[in-house]
N, C-alpha and C positions, 0 to 999 in steps of 0.2 A: 387810534392816535390821529390827531388832526394837526396839520401844518398849514398856515400858522393858526393861532387862536384868533378869536374874533377881533382882537385889538393889537396883535403883534405880527411882525414878519420875522421868520426865523428859518434856520436850516437844521437838518438832522442827519447824522451819520450812524448807520447800524452796521457793526462789524461782528461777525460770528454770533448772530442772534437768531432766535427762532420765534416767529409769530405765526401761530397755528392753533386751530381748535376754537377760534373766537366766533361767536354767532350774534347776529342782529335780527331780531324777529320782525323789525319794520322793513317791509319789502321796498320802501322808497329810501331807506337809509343808505349810508356810505359804506365803503369797504373798511377792512381792519386798519388800513393806513389811508388817511385822506390828505392829499396835497392840494392846497388852495390854488386854484388856477388863476393865472393872470397876475401873480405876485412875483416880481422878478427876484426879490431877495429870498424867496422860499426855494430851498434845494433839499432833495432827499438822496443821500448817497448810501448805496447798499454794497456791502462786501462780505462774501461767504455767509450770506444770510438766507434763511428760509422764510418766505411769506406765502403760505399755501395752506389749504384746508380750512379756510375761513368762509363763512356764509352770511348772506343777508337775505332774509325771507326764504331761506332754504336753498338759495342758489350761490355758487361760488362767487365770492366778492372779497378780493384780497387788497388791492391797491386802487384807490380812486385818484386819478391824476397820474403824473409822470415822475419817475425817478430821474436822477442824473444819468443820461444815456451814455455818455462817453466814458465815465469813470466808474460806474457800477459794474462789478465783475464777480464771477464765481458764485452767482446766486441761483436759488430755485424759487420761481414765482409762479403761482397758479394763474391768476388773472389780473389784468391791469398793470400799471406801472410803465407802459410804453417800451419795455425792453424787448429785444429780439432774440428768439431762441437760437443758440449757437454763437452769438456775438459776445465777445469778451468772457467766454466761458459760462454765460448765463443759460439756465435751463428754464424755459417758459412754457406754460400750458399744462403743467402737471398739478392736478388738483388733489392728488393723494400722495404726499411725500413719504408715506410708509413710516410713520413715527409711532413710538410707543406712547403709552399714557403719561401724563404728568407724574413724575416720580422722582424719588431721591436717587439720582445717579452720581452722587458725590458733590460736595460743596455746600454752600449755604442756601442755595436756591433749588427749587424743583425744576427738572428739565424733561424734555421729551427726546429719548434716545432713538437714533435711527434703527429701524428693524432690518431684518434680512432682506436683501434685494432693494433697499432704498436707493434711489438715484442720487442722494446727497453724498453717499460714501465716496471719498477720494476725489471729489469734484470741486472742492473749494479753492480759494486763492489765499496764499499767505499775505499778511498785511505789509510785510517788508521782507526784503531779502535777508536771510540769516547770514551773519558774518562767518567766514571760514577760519578754522584753525590752520595756520600756515607754519611751515618748518623752515628755519634758517640755520646756517652753519654747514658743517660737513658731517660725514657719516660717523666720525669719531666723537664729535660733540655738536650738539644742536640745541636750539631753543624753540619753544612753541609760542606763537603769537595769536592773540584773539582780540579782535575789536580794539586794536591800539595798545594792548598790553602784551609784554613778552616775559617768558620765564627766564630764570638763570640757566646757563648752559647745562644740558643733560648729557650723560654718557649714552653711547649708542645702545648699550644693553641695559638701560635703566629699568628698574623694576616697575611693575604697575603701580605700586604704592607711591614710588617717588614721582612718577609722572602725574598721578592723581593729585598728590599734594601740591605739585608745582602749578597745575592748572587752577586748582581751587584757590591758590594764593594770588592769582591775578586780580587786579582792581576791576577788570572788565567781567570777571566771573564771580568770585567770592565777594569782591567789594560791591558788586551790583546786586547782591542778594541771590546769586545763582549757586549751583553746585554741580560737580562733575563726578561720575563714578565710572571707572574703566573696568571692563570685564573681558577676559580672553587672554591672548598671548601678545608678545611684543611685535609680532608680525601682522596682527590684525586686531586693532583696538576697537572696542565698542564703547562709545561715550554716551552716557545718559545725562542730559543737561536738566538741572532743576532751576528754581527761581524764575526769572522773567526771560530767560534766553529761549531762542527758538532756532529751528533749522532742521534739515533732514540729513544731509551728508556733508561731512567736512573732510576733504581729501588731504592726506599727508603726502608731501611731494619730496621729502628729503632723500638724498642719495643713500642707498642701503635699505630703504624700506620697501622698495619694489612697487611704489605707487599704491601702497595699502590704503584702504579707505576707513576713516573713522565714521561709524554709523551713529547718528544722533537721534534719540527719542526725546521729543520736546514735551512741554506742559500742554494741558488742555487749553483750548482757546480762551478760557476764562481767566487765565493768569496763574500766578504762583500758588502752589499748594494743591493743584488738581491735576496730577500727571496722567496723561493718556498716551498710549503708543500711537503714533501717526502712521498710516499705511503709506501707499504710494504718493498721496497728497493729503492735505488737510480736508476734513469733511466739511460740508456746508452746514451751518447751524451752530447752536450754542454748545453742543457737546459731541465729542468724538464717539463713533460707534465702537463698541467692544469687538474684538476679533475672536471669532468662535471656531473657525475651521480647525478641527483636531488633526492629529497625525496618527497613522496606523502602520505598524510594521508588517512586512510580508512574511511568508512562511514557505518552507519546502518540506515535502514528505514523499514517501514512496506509494506506489499504487496499492489500493486497498488497505492503507495504513493511516490512522488518524495522526494529525500533527501533534508534535510535542513541545513546540516553542513558537515564538512569534505571535502575530495577530494581537499585539498589545495596542490599545487605543489610548492616546494621551490628550488631555485637554489642551487648548491653546493657552500658552503661558500668559496671555494678556486678556483673558476673559473675565478678569476680576473675580474669579471663583464662582461665576454664576452658572456655569455648565453643570447640570445635574444628571443628564441622561444622554444617551445616543440612540438614534433610530437606525436600525439595521435594515438594509434593503438590498435588492439585486443579488441575492445569494445564487451562485451558479455552480453547477458541476458536483454538488454534494450537499452535505448537511452540516450546519453550523451549530456549535454547542457552547455553553458557558465553560469556564475553566475546568469544571469537574468532568468534562468529556461525556456527560450523560444528559444534561438539561438542554433540550433542543431550543434553538432560537430560530424563529421563522421570519421571513421577509416582512417588514412592517412593524416588528416588535421593537419595544424600547427596552434598553438595558441601562443599568446605573453606571455612573462614572467608575465606581469601584470594580464592578464586573468587567468593564472594558480594560481597566488598568491591570487586572489579574491576568489578562490574556485569554483569548478565546481558542477553541479547538475546532478543527475542521476535518470531517471524514469524506474523502472523495467518493463518488458513486462507484459501485462495483465495476471493476475491470476498466475504469476510465483513467487516462493519464494525459499529460500535457502534449503528447505527440499529436493528438487529434481533438482534444477538448480543452476548454478554458475553465478556470476555477477562481473564485473570489467572492467578495461581497463589498458593499458600500456602507459607510457610516456618516451620520450627520449629527452635529451637536444639537442639544435641546435644553431649554430651561424648565422643561416639564415633560409630560408624557402624551401630549396631543400635537396635532399638526401645526397649530398656531404657535407652538413653543419652539419650533425648529429655528436654528440659527446657523449662519455661516455656510460654507460650501460643503458639498458632498465629497468625501475622500474615498478612495477605493483601495482595498487590500488585494494583492495578487498572490496566488498560491501556486507554486510549481509542484506538479505531481510527477515524480520520476517513474517511467515505465518499469514494471517488474513482470517478467513473463510468467504466464500460468503454465501448469504442467503440460508438456507436449504429449503426444501419443506416438507410439512406435509399435509396428507390427512384429510379431515373433517369426521365427523361421525354424526349419528342421533340415537336417542333412545326415548323410551317412558318415561313419568314421573316416577321417583323413580326406574328406571331400568338402570343397567350398560350397557355400549356399548358392542357390540360383534364384531365389525369390525371397520376398519378405524384407524385414528390417527397413521399412519405409517410415520415415520420421515426418510428422506433421505438426505445425503450430497448433496450439490450443485455439478452439473456435473463438474464444474471447479476445485473442491477441490479433494485432494487425501487423503492418509492415515494420513497426518499431522492433519487433522480435525478428532480427535479421540473421541470427546465428544459432547453432546448437553446439553445446559442449559435450564431448564424448569422454567418459572417464570410467575407471574401475572395470577394465576389460579383463574377464576371467576365462581361462581355459581356451585361449585361441587368439586370433588376430583379426582386426577390423580393417576393411579396405573400402575405398570409394566404389561407386557402381561399376567402374571398369575392372574391378577385381585385382588391380595391380597397385594402385596408389595407396600406401598405408595410411591409416588414421591412428595416431598414437594416443595413449591415454592422457587426458588433460588438454587435448587440442580442440580447436573449434572448426566447424565446417559451416558452410552457408546453408540457408534454408533450402535453396535449390538443390544442393548436393544431398541434403537429407531427404527431400521429396523424391529424388531419383531412386532411393533405396541403397543401402550399403550391402557389402558382402562380408561373410565371416568364414574364416578357415580355422577349424578346431585344431587344438594341439594334437600332434601325432599320437594315435592310439587311444585318444580320449573318447569315452562314452559317458553321456550324462547330460546335464544342463549347463550350458555355457551362458554367460551374461555380459552385458555392458550397460552403463548408465547414460541417460540423455537428459540434458537440461536446456531450456530455451534461454537466450541471452540477447541483450540489445546490441552488443558489439563482440569483437573477438578478444575482449579483455575481461569479460565476465560481468559486465554491468547489468544489473537487473536480472540475476540468475533466477530461474524458476525452481520449484521443487523437482525432485528426481523422478523420471520414468525409467523403468528397467526393461531392456529387451532380453528375451530368453531364446536361446538357440538350442533346440533339442537335438543332440547328436545320438542317433540310435540306429540299431540294426533292424532288418525287416522281421527277423524272428529272434526269439530268446537265444542266449549263448550258453552252450554246455562247456563245462571244464572238469575233466577227470581229475580226481584226487589221487596222486601217485601214479605209478606205471604198472602196478600189479594188484591182483585181488588177494584178499585175506581169507584164509579158511576159518569158518566158524565151526569149531569142534562140537558145539552142541547140536547144530542142525546138519552138519556135513556139507553145507553150501559155501560157495566162495562169494564173499562180499566185495563189491566195488562201489565206491562213493563217487557221485557226480554232482557238482554244483551247477544248477541251472539258474541263470540270472536273466531277469526280464530287461533286456537292453533295448527293447522297442520304445517308441515314444508315447505309449499309452498303457494303462493297465490291461491285463489280458484275463480272459475267463478261465484259462488253464492252458496246458501245453501237452504235447506228445513228444516224448523222448525216444527217438529212433536209435536202435542199437544194432549196428551191422558188424557181426563177428564172423561172417562167412569165410573170411580168410583163415580162420583157425579150425574150421570144422573138418578139414581134411586130416589134420593130425589128431583131432579130438572129436571123433564122430558123435559121441554122446553129449557134446556140449550144448546146453540150452539155457535160456534165461528163465529161471524158475518162476519169478514173479511178474512175468510179462502180462500186459493187458491183452495183447494179441495172443493167438495160438502160438505155442512155443516153437513149433516147426514152420510157422508161417514165414514166407520169404521176407516180409517186412515186419521184423520183430520190434515191438515198441511197448513202452510203459506210459500210461496216461496219468496226468496229474490234473484232475478235473475241478480245480479250485482257483479262485482269483489270485492273481499275483500283481502287486503294485509295481509301478515303474521303479527300476533298480532293485526290486525285491529279488531275493535269492532263495531257492528251495534246494535242500539237500536230498538227492534221490539215492536210495540204496538199491543197487542191482544185485540180485542173488542168482548166481550161476550154479548149474548142476553138471557134474560128470559122473559117469557110472563107476569109474575106477579111482575117484578122488584125486586124479591127476589134473593139473591145470597149467595152461601156458604162462610163462613168465619170461619177459614182460608180456603184459596183456593190455593192448590199447585199441579196443574196438573203435570203429568209426561212429561218432556221435553227432547227430543232427537233431534240431528241435523245430517243430512247427507249432503254431498256436492253435488252440481249439476254439471253434466258434461256439456260440451259445447252444446251437442244436447238437453239437458234438459232446457237450459236457454232460456226463451222465448224472442222474440223480443219486443221492447217497446210497440207495438200494437198487442198483440198475437191474438186477434180475428179479426184483420183487419178492425176495424170500423174506417172509415175515418171521421175526423172532417171537416164538410163542411164549417163552417164559424166561425171565431173568431173576435169579435168586442169589442173594448174598448169603454164603454159608457161614457157619459159626467160626471157621478159621479165617474169615475175611476174604476168602476167595469167592469168585463169582461163577455161577453155573448158568449157561445158556442152553435153551432147548428150542430146536427149530425143525420144520419139516424138510425132509430130504428124499431123494430118489436113490434107492440102493445101487451101489456101484459108481455113482458120479462123485466128482471131487468138488470140494468147497474150501473157501478160505475166509477166515474171520478178519474184518477190518475193525480197528479200534482207534479211539481218540480220547484225549484227556480234556479237550475244550470244544469238541464238536466242530472244529475248524480244520485242524491239522490231523489228517488220518494216516494210519500206518497199517501195513499188512502183518498179520501173524506170520511168524517164520515157518510154521508147520502147517501144510495143507491137510485137509480132512477128507477121507473117502468114506461115504455113507454106507452103512451095513443094513440100514433099515429105513423105515419111513419117518422116524423121529430120531434125531441125533442130539446127544448131550455133549457139551464142551465146557471144560472148567478152566478159567483164567487164574493161574497161580503164578504168573510172571514168566520169566525166561524158561525155556526158549520160545514159549507161545507168544508172549508180549514182552515189551521192553522192561517192565517192572511189575511187581505185584500190585493189584488194585488197592491194597491197603495203604500204599505209599503215596497215593494221589487223591485230591479232593473228590474227583468224579471221573467216571469212565463211560464212554459211549461205544456201542457196537452196531455193526450190521454184517450180514452174511451175503456172500456172492458166490455163484457157481463159477468154476474155473475149468480150463481144459485139463486133460489128464497130464500130470507132471511127467 
């Protein structure tokens, strides 16, 4: 463009225009705008106009000559024109204004829209001050005035529709080809002006409105019919930049738990529908997924607008929480799926991950009946937890009472103790007379209210005796008329803290021997007249397992003391003390089932010695035959036909096992 032509003198005013992308292949040619020097009547006035990105012979060449220096404002000029950078809001020396290609951005002409980061955004100057909507009258009735026209009186609580109609009826609005749309509530109106009106904010100052502001979105610079939302200020050039910066909601979840809501990305309301994708970046503290919770999104990936609107899911890293870590991601709008398609500012989503304690550990303890523990019961945080796990919850206390380490301060079920108190170790006093496994539960917690409770860990306190416990059944023995022996039952319970290989039941009846000189324990493992008379049970017994021992006493005259309460004690058998099933090594030579379903055993013997048959129905629980056998030869036969030799005939059980052992003389 040349001012003036060869035969004319003239002036030109460019307001909200864009002159860019023009080329002149002639290296000696003029710029995109040529101002004839030395012609006083020639004036170039620029306002909110872009003159940049033009070249002559491949070099920047925008304005040849000078523009009106004092009145040109809010422009972006690459080269020439005589303007000074920073004076009157002019930006000078930028040869790349970051504009899009010539395209249909709305309206009858093609334009070049500002791209992301363009210096022209929000740096223009309005051509004239926009008139304000003012309010007159009182809080009970008021009128709105705009550019010399006033509405009829309006009530204080007038509806949006009534106010909208009143404003559009003004000669200065509707009569001038403009229009107004109010959106919101009566305490904060949002006014969108159409037609030829302009302006950014119109303050309402009436009493009762609290100084609320009417926010105004004006037309595009090109006039009526091309609405654009203006940001902080008008953009330089022929068309407003679209606003692309999206919004994203935050989310909250628990440690090690995927989010279930939030993380919804929404396009900018004034992007004219051009946002098609978002680029996701800066994912921190975990893994981001699409709404299905399974499709992974990596930093740098593009997702569609629909995928963002559905809401994303986030899984924090294992054992991480907001106490010591940060979580989130960033999103940026895009009109495609490449870096050049990115638009607007980057927004960030923040994700709060509430700490949840992992299962703590607690050491077990053991003690004697009616005795408080002296060690163990040390509670420790899970190695994955940090200082956020500050308390332990104690609950479900069974068969005793819990105390702090001092052994005095009680800890009730459902109460909280500090980590330090748990680390010091607790004490446990079993219920009086209790023998067995006592327990209580422990959970980690963020506070003493139960926030972020962990799964349960259980402490076990074994309350046990040193040796198994015998308990005589009744206070007298019972005469077995078939054998002529007196039977006494004793329940031996393994009240120790571990399974045992077997036990030895010591039976001290020496206090009765004076009155009953022939009294002896017939089925003793030891010699019957041995000072320490005992019966061995050489088989494993589980913790809290009970074995019924049948003691068989003999007297020569069939007289027996009543009551009869011998002193009973039990010691455990070590592995070396536990005899093999056939301790004397007597080999049963023959076992034959007879036609009447009785069983015949034949085994080698020494004449004159005594033997006893042991039998079992399961090869685990063994019993002595009630009747001892004195050998009369080198081979002895014995027939099992039930009582009194065994508890029942062999025909009544699925199987029966035998072995033979030598015994002392009865």
